[in-house]
Backbone as CSV, one residue per row, in Angstrom:
resi,resn,N_x,N_y,N_z,CA_x,CA_y,CA_z,C_x,C_y,C_z
1,UNK,317.908,16.611,176.627,318.219,16.558,178.037,318.272,17.954,178.638
2,UNK,318.871,18.954,177.918,318.963,20.316,178.422,317.580,20.910,178.650
3,UNK,316.614,20.510,177.845,315.266,21.047,177.973,314.621,20.622,179.286
4,UNK,315.071,19.529,179.863,314.500,19.048,181.128,315.263,19.588,182.331
5,UNK,316.531,19.844,182.194,317.362,20.293,183.319,317.009,21.727,183.733
6,UNK,316.875,22.620,182.794,316.597,24.029,183.121,315.248,24.178,183.826
7,UNK,314.153,23.604,183.314,312.882,23.729,184.046,312.941,23.067,185.420
8,UNK,313.668,21.936,185.539,313.791,21.261,186.831,314.538,22.145,187.825
9,UNK,315.595,22.845,187.388,316.337,23.750,188.271,315.471,24.925,188.717
10,UNK,314.672,25.438,187.804,313.790,26.557,188.138,312.769,26.114,189.190
11,UNK,312.193,24.925,189.025,311.233,24.411,190.005,311.885,24.191,191.368
12,UNK,313.082,23.648,191.386,313.795,23.437,192.649,314.110,24.761,193.333
13,UNK,314.522,25.742,192.557,314.833,27.062,193.102,313.587,27.709,193.694
14,UNK,312.479,27.634,192.972,311.225,28.214,193.459,310.748,27.503,194.706
15,UNK,310.863,26.200,194.773,310.433,25.441,195.945,311.305,25.764,197.153
16,UNK,312.576,25.967,196.919,313.483,26.274,198.017,313.270,27.658,198.596
17,UNK,312.760,28.596,197.806,312.539,29.970,198.275,311.253,30.105,199.062
18,UNK,310.294,29.270,198.798,309.009,29.393,199.490,309.087,28.841,200.891
19,UNK,308.445,29.500,201.833,308.379,29.003,203.200,307.123,29.547,203.843
20,UNK,306.678,28.881,204.863,305.514,29.353,205.608,305.965,29.708,207.008
21,UNK,305.401,30.774,207.583,305.819,31.178,208.915,305.372,30.171,209.959
22,UNK,306.183,30.001,210.969,305.886,29.108,212.065,305.001,29.861,213.053
23,UNK,303.797,29.330,213.332,302.848,30.020,214.205,303.366,30.138,215.638
24,UNK,304.247,29.242,216.055,304.771,29.268,217.420,305.966,30.197,217.572
25,UNK,306.459,30.715,216.493,307.651,31.557,216.528,307.262,32.984,216.912
26,UNK,307.960,33.588,217.892,307.636,34.963,218.278,308.051,35.941,217.178
27,UNK,307.419,37.132,217.139,307.805,38.108,216.123,309.223,38.603,216.340
28,UNK,309.816,39.109,215.280,311.188,39.603,215.360,311.253,40.825,216.269
29,UNK,312.358,40.942,216.970,312.556,42.084,217.849,312.873,43.323,217.018
30,UNK,312.489,44.476,217.546,312.780,45.743,216.887,313.864,46.441,217.674
31,UNK,314.905,46.803,216.974,316.018,47.487,217.613,315.703,48.964,217.720
32,UNK,315.918,49.535,218.899,315.744,50.975,219.050,317.107,51.610,219.095
33,UNK,317.223,52.749,218.458,318.488,53.459,218.418,318.309,54.819,219.050
34,UNK,319.394,55.414,219.428,319.347,56.752,220.006,319.641,56.689,221.488
35,UNK,319.927,57.816,222.010,320.275,57.912,223.415,319.064,58.034,224.302
36,UNK,319.319,58.182,225.567,318.280,58.317,226.571,317.356,59.492,226.270
37,UNK,317.908,60.587,225.773,317.105,61.786,225.524,316.200,61.641,224.299
38,UNK,316.427,60.618,223.467,315.601,60.432,222.283,314.325,59.655,222.583
39,UNK,314.204,59.120,223.769,313.036,58.335,224.109,311.840,59.239,224.343
40,UNK,310.676,58.725,223.969,309.444,59.474,224.214,308.975,59.091,225.608
41,UNK,308.687,60.073,226.404,308.259,59.821,227.766,306.752,59.925,227.869
42,UNK,306.194,59.273,228.887,304.767,59.323,229.119,304.408,60.670,229.725
43,UNK,303.348,61.253,229.201,302.921,62.570,229.646,301.594,62.434,230.362
44,UNK,301.393,63.220,231.401,300.131,63.233,232.122,299.057,63.813,231.201
45,UNK,298.146,62.976,230.744,297.122,63.408,229.794,296.161,64.418,230.395
46,UNK,296.085,64.499,231.708,295.192,65.454,232.342,295.592,66.895,232.088
47,UNK,296.863,67.143,231.797,297.341,68.496,231.551,297.406,68.843,230.075
48,UNK,297.005,67.939,229.210,297.123,68.153,227.774,295.746,68.428,227.177
49,UNK,295.737,69.154,226.047,294.483,69.341,225.333,294.259,68.150,224.404
50,UNK,293.222,68.207,223.602,292.873,67.070,222.742,293.934,66.770,221.691
51,UNK,294.819,67.733,221.400,295.887,67.521,220.423,297.170,67.026,221.084
52,UNK,297.155,66.900,222.409,298.347,66.467,223.122,299.296,67.603,223.447
53,UNK,298.785,68.832,223.483,299.626,69.994,223.754,299.441,70.467,225.191
54,UNK,300.526,70.812,225.865,300.427,71.311,227.235,299.850,72.724,227.263
55,UNK,299.346,73.164,228.416,298.694,74.479,228.521,299.571,75.647,228.086
56,UNK,300.871,75.587,228.324,301.723,76.730,227.956,301.762,76.976,226.450
57,UNK,301.402,75.971,225.653,301.364,76.164,224.199,300.011,76.660,223.704
58,UNK,298.989,76.570,224.548,297.645,76.927,224.100,297.035,78.095,224.862
59,UNK,297.603,78.475,225.988,297.084,79.588,226.787,297.353,80.901,226.052
60,UNK,296.306,81.646,225.766,296.446,82.904,225.016,297.348,83.905,225.727
61,UNK,297.539,83.763,227.036,298.399,84.678,227.793,299.878,84.337,227.638
62,UNK,300.176,83.159,227.134,301.554,82.700,226.983,302.110,83.108,225.628
63,UNK,303.356,83.538,225.609,304.012,83.873,224.338,304.074,82.653,223.426
64,UNK,304.079,81.457,224.009,304.166,80.227,223.212,302.897,79.945,222.414
65,UNK,301.803,80.615,222.754,300.581,80.423,221.970,300.664,81.172,220.644
66,UNK,301.599,82.093,220.549,301.818,82.812,219.290,302.748,81.956,218.436
67,UNK,302.364,81.689,217.202,303.098,80.729,216.393,303.546,81.251,215.047
68,UNK,303.398,82.543,214.775,303.759,83.068,213.459,304.833,84.133,213.565
69,UNK,305.804,84.036,212.656,306.847,85.046,212.487,306.561,85.692,211.143
70,UNK,306.421,87.018,211.136,306.080,87.743,209.911,307.318,88.359,209.291
71,UNK,307.289,88.482,207.967,308.436,88.955,207.200,308.050,90.144,206.334
72,UNK,309.049,90.948,206.003,308.854,92.046,205.060,308.785,91.478,203.649
73,UNK,308.285,92.287,202.729,308.155,91.892,201.332,309.505,91.453,200.763
74,UNK,309.511,90.263,200.173,310.681,89.722,199.487,311.873,89.503,200.425
75,UNK,311.619,89.306,201.718,312.684,89.114,202.713,312.471,87.802,203.450
76,UNK,313.564,87.305,204.041,313.469,86.106,204.857,314.288,86.221,206.140
77,UNK,314.695,87.447,206.501,315.397,87.631,207.764,314.371,87.891,208.870
78,UNK,314.654,87.321,210.044,313.739,87.455,211.175,313.873,88.858,211.749
79,UNK,312.754,89.558,211.804,312.749,90.925,212.322,312.957,90.903,213.839
80,UNK,313.614,91.922,214.388,313.883,91.964,215.836,312.635,91.807,216.698
81,UNK,311.507,92.272,216.238,310.286,92.169,217.040,309.809,90.727,217.238
82,UNK,310.349,89.777,216.461,309.972,88.376,216.611,311.055,87.544,217.283
83,UNK,312.143,88.167,217.665,313.245,87.442,218.306,312.815,86.777,219.603
84,UNK,312.083,87.487,220.459,311.678,86.910,221.740,310.731,85.731,221.541
85,UNK,309.916,85.774,220.498,309.019,84.660,220.192,309.822,83.418,219.817
86,UNK,310.806,83.585,218.958,311.638,82.455,218.531,312.454,81.930,219.714
87,UNK,312.967,82.815,220.541,313.719,82.398,221.727,312.834,81.574,222.657
88,UNK,311.597,82.001,222.866,310.683,81.274,223.754,310.397,79.874,223.221
89,UNK,310.178,79.749,221.920,309.916,78.426,221.343,311.174,77.552,221.387
90,UNK,312.328,78.146,221.186,313.576,77.377,221.282,313.764,76.842,222.700
91,UNK,313.491,77.661,223.690,313.617,77.219,225.081,312.635,76.092,225.376
92,UNK,311.405,76.216,224.867,310.432,75.151,225.071,310.932,73.845,224.449
93,UNK,311.431,73.915,223.214,311.925,72.706,222.556,313.145,72.129,223.276
94,UNK,314.001,72.995,223.788,315.191,72.552,224.513,314.797,71.850,225.813
95,UNK,313.811,72.389,226.493,313.353,71.818,227.762,312.441,70.614,227.576
96,UNK,311.874,70.441,226.395,310.905,69.371,226.125,311.308,68.649,224.855
97,UNK,312.306,67.811,224.956,312.909,67.160,223.777,311.965,66.230,223.027
98,UNK,310.883,65.803,223.658,309.969,64.877,222.979,309.072,65.586,221.967
99,UNK,308.985,66.912,222.052,308.127,67.656,221.135,308.825,67.896,219.802
100,UNK,308.030,67.865,218.738,308.506,68.104,217.384,307.772,69.319,216.831
101,UNK,308.432,70.037,215.936,307.844,71.232,215.341,307.975,71.176,213.820
102,UNK,306.926,71.618,213.157,306.934,71.798,211.713,306.803,73.290,211.452
103,UNK,307.739,73.840,210.708,307.690,75.251,210.348,307.260,75.333,208.895
104,UNK,306.163,76.060,208.653,305.631,76.216,207.309,305.897,77.636,206.825
105,UNK,306.732,77.759,205.802,307.035,79.063,205.226,305.977,79.459,204.213
106,UNK,305.470,80.674,204.343,304.396,81.176,203.480,304.791,82.492,202.831
107,UNK,304.140,82.789,201.711,304.361,84.049,200.997,303.016,84.627,200.588
108,UNK,303.035,85.874,200.147,301.831,86.418,199.514,301.791,85.882,198.086
109,UNK,300.761,86.251,197.345,300.603,85.649,196.017,301.275,86.423,194.893
110,UNK,302.070,87.411,195.233,302.816,88.126,194.196,304.075,87.330,193.873
111,UNK,304.448,87.269,192.635,305.603,86.472,192.220,305.161,85.137,191.655
112,UNK,306.079,84.460,190.985,305.742,83.169,190.384,305.613,82.103,191.467
113,UNK,304.958,81.028,191.113,304.776,79.920,192.053,306.133,79.377,192.506
114,UNK,307.064,79.217,191.586,308.396,78.686,191.901,309.157,79.629,192.825
115,UNK,309.089,80.920,192.513,309.770,81.905,193.349,309.200,81.887,194.764
116,UNK,307.880,81.831,194.873,307.243,81.846,196.190,307.544,80.577,196.986
117,UNK,307.641,79.442,196.316,308.029,78.216,197.028,309.448,78.345,197.580
118,UNK,310.341,78.905,196.793,311.726,79.091,197.248,311.795,80.097,198.393
119,UNK,311.057,81.196,198.294,311.056,82.203,199.360,310.429,81.654,200.637
120,UNK,309.353,80.897,200.494,308.732,80.268,201.668,309.692,79.326,202.366
121,UNK,310.486,78.586,201.591,311.470,77.673,202.179,312.548,78.457,202.911
122,UNK,312.993,79.558,202.349,314.009,80.388,203.007,313.478,80.943,204.328
123,UNK,312.225,81.320,204.366,311.619,81.827,205.608,311.537,80.726,206.655
124,UNK,311.074,79.551,206.262,310.994,78.431,207.200,312.390,78.044,207.688
125,UNK,313.357,78.011,206.787,314.729,77.662,207.165,315.337,78.703,208.101
126,UNK,315.009,79.978,207.910,315.544,81.026,208.789,315.075,80.812,210.228
127,UNK,313.803,80.469,210.395,313.278,80.211,211.741,313.908,78.941,212.299
128,UNK,314.001,77.912,211.474,314.601,76.657,211.923,316.046,76.872,212.376
129,UNK,316.828,77.563,211.588,318.232,77.779,211.940,318.369,78.554,213.249
130,UNK,317.490,79.510,213.462,317.530,80.264,214.713,317.180,79.358,215.896
131,UNK,316.174,78.500,215.733,315.808,77.555,216.797,316.972,76.613,217.106
132,UNK,317.635,76.113,216.065,318.772,75.206,216.265,319.923,75.932,216.941
133,UNK,320.164,77.161,216.552,321.222,77.975,217.157,320.960,78.181,218.652
134,UNK,319.686,78.223,219.011,319.303,78.469,220.408,319.123,77.186,221.222
135,UNK,319.416,76.019,220.632,319.426,74.790,221.417,318.477,73.692,221.009
136,UNK,317.541,73.947,220.118,316.676,72.869,219.639,317.527,71.894,218.831
137,UNK,317.078,70.668,218.748,317.813,69.649,217.994,317.263,69.501,216.587
138,UNK,318.135,69.139,215.681,317.784,68.961,214.271,316.572,68.041,214.105
139,UNK,316.533,66.946,214.860,315.445,65.987,214.703,314.114,66.498,215.263
140,UNK,314.143,67.606,215.978,312.908,68.175,216.517,312.213,69.116,215.536
141,UNK,312.928,69.637,214.568,312.402,70.727,213.746,312.493,70.381,212.261
142,UNK,311.382,70.555,211.569,311.339,70.359,210.122,310.820,71.644,209.484
143,UNK,311.404,72.039,208.386,311.006,73.262,207.690,310.524,72.921,206.283
144,UNK,309.344,73.398,205.943,308.785,73.181,204.611,308.223,74.496,204.082
145,UNK,308.048,74.558,202.771,307.465,75.737,202.147,306.079,75.414,201.623
146,UNK,305.148,76.311,201.892,303.824,76.223,201.295,303.654,77.291,200.216
147,UNK,304.668,78.168,200.102,304.586,79.232,199.110,303.350,80.074,199.329
148,UNK,302.613,80.283,198.275,301.400,81.102,198.336,300.139,80.257,198.521
149,UNK,300.294,78.956,198.747,299.175,78.017,198.725,298.266,78.063,199.952
150,UNK,298.694,78.671,201.051,297.881,78.677,202.274,297.767,80.105,202.819
151,UNK,297.079,80.975,202.098,296.972,82.358,202.567,296.102,82.445,203.823
152,UNK,296.485,83.299,204.721,295.670,83.553,205.911,294.589,84.575,205.563
153,UNK,294.911,85.465,204.640,293.976,86.495,204.197,293.986,86.515,202.668
154,UNK,292.854,86.209,202.030,292.825,86.146,200.563,292.747,87.507,199.874
155,UNK,292.756,88.575,200.631,292.630,89.912,200.050,293.781,90.272,199.132
156,UNK,293.579,91.332,198.373,294.587,91.810,197.423,295.010,93.228,197.787
157,UNK,295.477,93.401,199.017,295.961,94.698,199.480,297.140,94.477,200.415
158,UNK,297.814,95.539,200.795,299.031,95.413,201.602,298.780,94.716,202.936
159,UNK,297.652,94.991,203.587,297.349,94.348,204.868,297.234,92.827,204.702
160,UNK,296.557,92.395,203.650,296.415,90.955,203.395,297.759,90.334,203.047
161,UNK,298.510,90.986,202.186,299.817,90.443,201.802,300.744,90.331,203.007
162,UNK,300.717,91.341,203.890,301.562,91.310,205.092,301.183,90.143,206.001
163,UNK,299.908,89.829,206.081,299.433,88.711,206.908,299.881,87.364,206.338
164,UNK,300.076,87.309,205.041,300.449,86.054,204.380,301.955,85.822,204.318
165,UNK,302.752,86.832,204.564,304.225,86.694,204.541,304.680,86.258,205.919
166,UNK,304.700,84.932,206.145,304.945,84.439,207.495,305.538,83.038,207.480
167,UNK,306.019,82.651,208.657,306.398,81.258,208.923,305.588,80.837,210.138
168,UNK,304.824,79.767,210.009,304.004,79.253,211.097,304.712,78.096,211.773
169,UNK,304.719,78.118,213.104,305.341,77.058,213.895,304.237,76.170,214.463
170,UNK,304.224,74.918,214.042,303.208,73.959,214.489,303.891,72.836,215.267
171,UNK,303.267,72.439,216.358,303.785,71.329,217.147,303.060,70.033,216.782
172,UNK,303.698,68.907,217.088,303.077,67.609,216.841,301.660,67.637,217.413
173,UNK,300.730,67.134,216.656,299.333,67.182,217.045,298.586,68.283,216.301
174,UNK,299.328,69.245,215.780,298.727,70.343,215.015,298.935,70.140,213.513
175,UNK,299.751,69.189,213.143,299.978,68.913,211.714,299.854,67.446,211.450
């Protein structure tokens, strides 16, 4: 008798779990969270480039078109000459809450891969923390390390290494 009860219970359980969706039933609603400022607003596409960026981010005459902060060898502190650049990007993010930024920390190829990944992260985090201090929101800015994996200049001299020791600021549409 026990041999028949267990398989019968398993069949009943399996039959009870199966169901087919009702074609007339509307899809489930999606709950949105966040405040009014978290909503994405419609942008006039006539003023945007193909990546969805406004002219102030792409005009070569604008400080916002500059997207790299350079660092000294084995350092991750933002040099005073890049302060105004970071301030300008922070103001843009503060005034335009719908925009998101990815900061990519880079290093030259000297040092181990692990060391360079850690240093690249410290550089990206330094820029991120400064942006947050100046009013950008945490959800707007992400910091990652590329280490030595994305050199701007593949050369093996001080000029090339200096070009590769940087944090690049990319806006949504550029990454």
